[in-house]
C-alpha positions as CSV (number, residue, x, y, z in Angstrom):
1,M,131.2,126.3,113.7
2,T,132.7,125.5,110.4
3,S,132.1,127.7,107.4
4,Q,129.8,125.1,105.9
5,Y,127.5,125.0,109.0
6,A,127.6,128.8,109.4
7,R,126.5,129.1,105.7
8,L,123.7,126.5,106.3
9,A,122.6,128.2,109.5
10,A,122.3,131.5,107.8
11,E,120.2,130.0,105.0
12,L,118.0,127.8,107.3
13,A,117.5,130.3,109.9
14,P,117.7,133.7,108.1
15,T,116.3,135.6,111.2
16,G,119.0,134.0,113.5
17,I,116.2,131.8,115.0
18,L,115.3,128.4,113.5
19,R,111.4,128.5,113.3
20,A,110.0,125.0,113.4
21,S,106.4,124.6,112.2
22,I,104.7,122.1,114.5
23,N,101.4,120.5,113.7
24,V,99.6,119.1,116.8
25,G,96.7,117.9,114.7
26,N,98.5,114.6,114.2
27,P,99.1,113.1,117.6
28,I,101.6,110.6,116.4
29,L,104.1,113.4,115.8
30,A,103.2,116.2,118.3
31,N,100.8,117.0,121.0
32,L,100.3,119.7,123.8
33,D,100.9,118.8,127.4
34,A,98.6,120.1,130.2
35,G,100.4,123.4,130.2
36,G,100.0,123.8,126.4
37,N,103.4,123.1,125.6
38,P,104.3,121.0,122.4
39,F,105.9,117.7,122.6
40,G,106.5,114.6,120.5
41,V,108.7,113.1,117.9
42,S,108.7,116.2,115.6
43,V,109.5,118.4,118.5
44,D,112.5,116.2,119.4
45,L,113.8,116.3,115.8
46,A,113.3,120.1,115.7
47,R,115.5,120.5,118.8
48,E,118.1,118.2,117.4
49,L,118.3,120.1,114.2
50,A,118.7,123.4,115.9
51,S,121.4,121.9,118.1
52,C,123.3,120.7,115.0
53,L,123.1,124.0,113.4
54,G,124.1,125.8,116.6
55,V,121.1,128.2,116.5
56,P,118.1,128.9,119.0
57,L,114.8,127.2,118.2
58,E,111.4,128.7,118.1
59,L,108.3,126.3,117.9
60,V,105.5,127.7,115.8
61,V,102.4,125.6,116.7
62,F,99.4,125.0,114.5
63,D,96.4,122.8,115.0
64,S,96.2,121.5,111.4
65,A,98.5,120.2,108.6
66,G,97.1,122.7,106.2
67,K,98.1,125.7,108.3
68,S,101.6,124.3,109.0
69,V,102.1,123.8,105.2
70,E,101.0,127.4,104.5
71,A,103.4,128.7,107.1
72,V,106.5,127.1,105.6
73,T,105.4,127.7,102.0
74,A,105.1,131.5,102.8
75,E,108.4,131.4,104.7
76,Q,106.7,132.3,108.0
77,A,108.5,129.3,109.4
78,D,111.8,127.8,108.3
79,F,110.9,124.2,108.2
80,G,108.2,121.7,109.2
81,F,107.0,118.1,109.3
82,F,104.7,117.0,106.6
83,A,103.3,114.0,104.8
84,V,104.9,113.9,101.4
85,D,102.4,114.9,98.8
86,P,102.8,116.2,95.1
87,V,100.4,119.1,95.9
88,R,102.5,120.4,98.7
89,G,105.6,119.8,96.7
90,A,104.8,122.9,94.8
91,G,106.0,125.0,97.8
92,I,108.0,122.7,99.9
93,A,111.1,120.6,99.3
94,F,110.9,117.4,101.2
95,S,113.6,115.3,102.9
96,E,113.4,111.5,102.8
97,P,110.6,110.2,105.1
98,Y,111.5,109.4,108.6
99,V,108.2,107.8,109.9
100,L,105.4,105.8,108.0
101,I,101.8,106.2,109.2
102,E,98.7,104.3,108.3
103,G,95.5,106.0,107.2
104,A,92.3,104.2,108.2
105,Y,88.5,104.4,107.8
106,L,86.0,104.5,110.7
107,V,82.2,103.9,110.5
108,K,79.3,103.4,112.8
109,E,78.8,100.0,114.2
110,E,75.5,99.5,112.2
111,S,77.0,100.7,109.0
112,T,76.7,98.3,106.0
113,V,80.3,99.2,105.0
114,K,82.6,96.4,105.8
115,A,85.7,96.9,103.7
116,N,87.8,99.8,102.4
117,E,86.7,98.9,98.9
118,E,83.1,99.7,99.8
119,V,83.8,103.4,100.6
120,D,83.9,105.0,97.2
121,L,80.3,104.6,96.2
122,A,77.9,107.2,95.0
123,G,75.9,108.9,98.0
124,R,78.6,108.1,100.5
125,R,80.0,111.1,102.5
126,V,83.6,110.8,103.8
127,V,84.8,113.2,106.4
128,V,88.6,114.2,106.4
129,G,90.6,117.0,108.1
130,K,90.7,120.0,105.7
131,G,94.2,120.2,104.0
132,S,95.5,116.9,105.7
133,A,97.4,114.3,103.6
134,Y,94.2,112.3,103.7
135,D,92.2,115.1,102.2
136,L,94.8,115.5,99.4
137,Y,95.0,111.8,98.6
138,L,91.3,111.1,98.8
139,T,90.5,114.2,96.6
140,R,92.7,112.5,93.9
141,T,91.5,109.0,94.3
142,L,87.8,108.9,95.3
143,Q,85.7,108.8,92.1
144,H,82.2,108.6,93.5
145,A,82.0,109.4,97.2
146,H,81.6,112.9,98.4
147,I,84.3,114.5,100.6
148,V,83.2,116.5,103.7
149,R,86.2,118.5,105.2
150,A,86.4,118.9,109.0
151,P,88.3,122.1,110.3
152,T,91.1,119.9,111.6
153,S,92.1,116.2,111.8
154,P,91.2,115.9,115.5
155,A,87.7,117.2,114.6
156,V,86.9,114.6,112.0
157,V,85.0,112.1,114.2
158,Q,83.0,115.0,115.8
159,T,82.1,116.4,112.4
160,F,81.4,112.7,111.2
161,L,78.9,112.3,114.1
162,E,77.4,115.8,113.9
163,Q,76.7,115.4,110.1
164,S,75.7,111.8,110.2
165,A,78.3,111.1,107.6
166,D,79.0,107.6,106.3
167,V,82.8,107.3,106.9
168,A,85.6,109.1,108.8
169,A,89.1,109.0,107.4
170,G,92.5,109.8,109.2
171,V,95.3,108.7,111.2
172,R,94.6,105.2,112.5
173,Q,95.7,105.9,116.1
174,Q,93.4,109.1,116.3
175,L,90.5,107.2,115.0
176,E,91.2,104.3,117.5
177,A,91.2,106.7,120.4
178,D,88.0,108.4,119.3
179,A,86.4,105.0,118.9
180,K,87.4,104.1,122.5
181,R,85.9,107.3,123.8
182,T,82.6,107.0,121.7
183,A,80.5,103.9,121.8
184,G,79.1,102.5,118.6
185,L,82.0,103.1,116.2
186,R,84.5,100.7,114.6
187,L,87.6,100.8,112.2
188,L,87.4,99.0,108.9
189,P,90.1,96.4,108.7
190,G,93.4,97.3,106.9
191,R,94.5,100.6,105.7
192,F,93.7,102.8,102.7
193,M,97.1,104.5,102.5
194,V,100.5,104.7,104.0
195,I,101.7,108.2,104.7
196,Q,105.5,109.0,104.3
197,Q,106.2,111.6,106.9
198,A,109.1,113.9,106.2
199,M,110.9,117.1,107.1
200,G,110.5,120.0,104.6
201,L,111.9,123.4,103.7
202,P,110.5,126.3,101.7
203,I,111.0,125.6,98.0
204,A,113.2,128.6,97.6
205,R,116.0,127.0,99.8
206,S,119.2,125.9,98.0
207,A,119.8,122.4,96.7
208,E,122.7,122.2,99.2
209,A,120.2,123.0,102.2
210,V,117.7,120.5,100.9
211,E,120.4,117.8,100.6
212,W,121.8,118.6,104.0
213,L,118.3,118.2,105.6
214,R,117.9,114.9,103.8
215,R,121.2,113.7,105.2
216,F,120.1,114.9,108.6
217,V,117.0,112.7,108.4
218,E,118.9,109.6,107.2
219,Q,121.3,110.1,110.2
220,M,118.4,110.4,112.7
221,K,117.0,107.2,111.4
222,A,120.2,105.3,111.2
223,S,121.3,106.4,114.8
224,C,117.9,105.2,116.2
225,F,117.0,108.7,117.2
226,V,113.7,108.4,115.6
227,S,112.8,104.9,116.8
228,D,113.9,106.0,120.4
229,A,111.7,109.0,120.1
230,L,108.6,106.9,119.0
231,R,109.2,104.6,121.9
232,R,109.8,107.4,124.5
233,H,106.6,109.1,123.5
234,G,104.6,105.8,123.6
235,I,103.7,105.9,119.9
236,E,102.3,102.5,118.6
237,G,101.4,101.7,114.9
238,A,103.9,104.1,113.3
239,S,107.2,102.7,111.9
240,V,110.6,104.2,111.1
241,A,110.8,104.6,107.3
242,P,113.4,102.6,105.6
243,A,116.9,104.0,104.9
244,K,117.4,105.6,101.6
245,S,118.8,103.0,99.1
């Protein structure tokens, strides 16, 4: 190992083991198999990062984005995979994005809501996963509708149904899967946001470490590692983020 990589490994994995925060609440990026083991695009990237640094990897698994963010911000994990958001930027230094994901709305079949522009009205209740990118974004942008927070993103539709809310918001693919399992639901056309999914380090890490992680992500996109991982895991509807100009 070169002196540069040894220095980076010591900073990025101060315990000698690279601890990756994995959020299985976003099925596009990570999920659990029948044995409870995490797999997915973010897991593949975590393993490749550890391989590049020549250090062992530990996967620290969470069921929500909020918990994953907290772990890296508090340096209980060494890096993670997050939607880029200015609120999270207070504690996390982001790489360039590697995947773009669409956020969508879901309603009941009989709902009078037909378009995204009709969601933000007084009296409407919109369910989102607590601490998710959708929660952060809609908290900033909704002016009239009331936000109801489900414990995790996978619990959004269940909470939406239990509380007879007006709209559910989240990852398009998650909502599509829920709509197939539950009769009488439909997605609104289009998207209300595009999420830039990136890797991130605790904000206290050096500028050199952050820049190295950014270059790592760019290499993973340029080498088709990310696109191959999306295809290998059967992920549809997400796209590889453009290369940094």
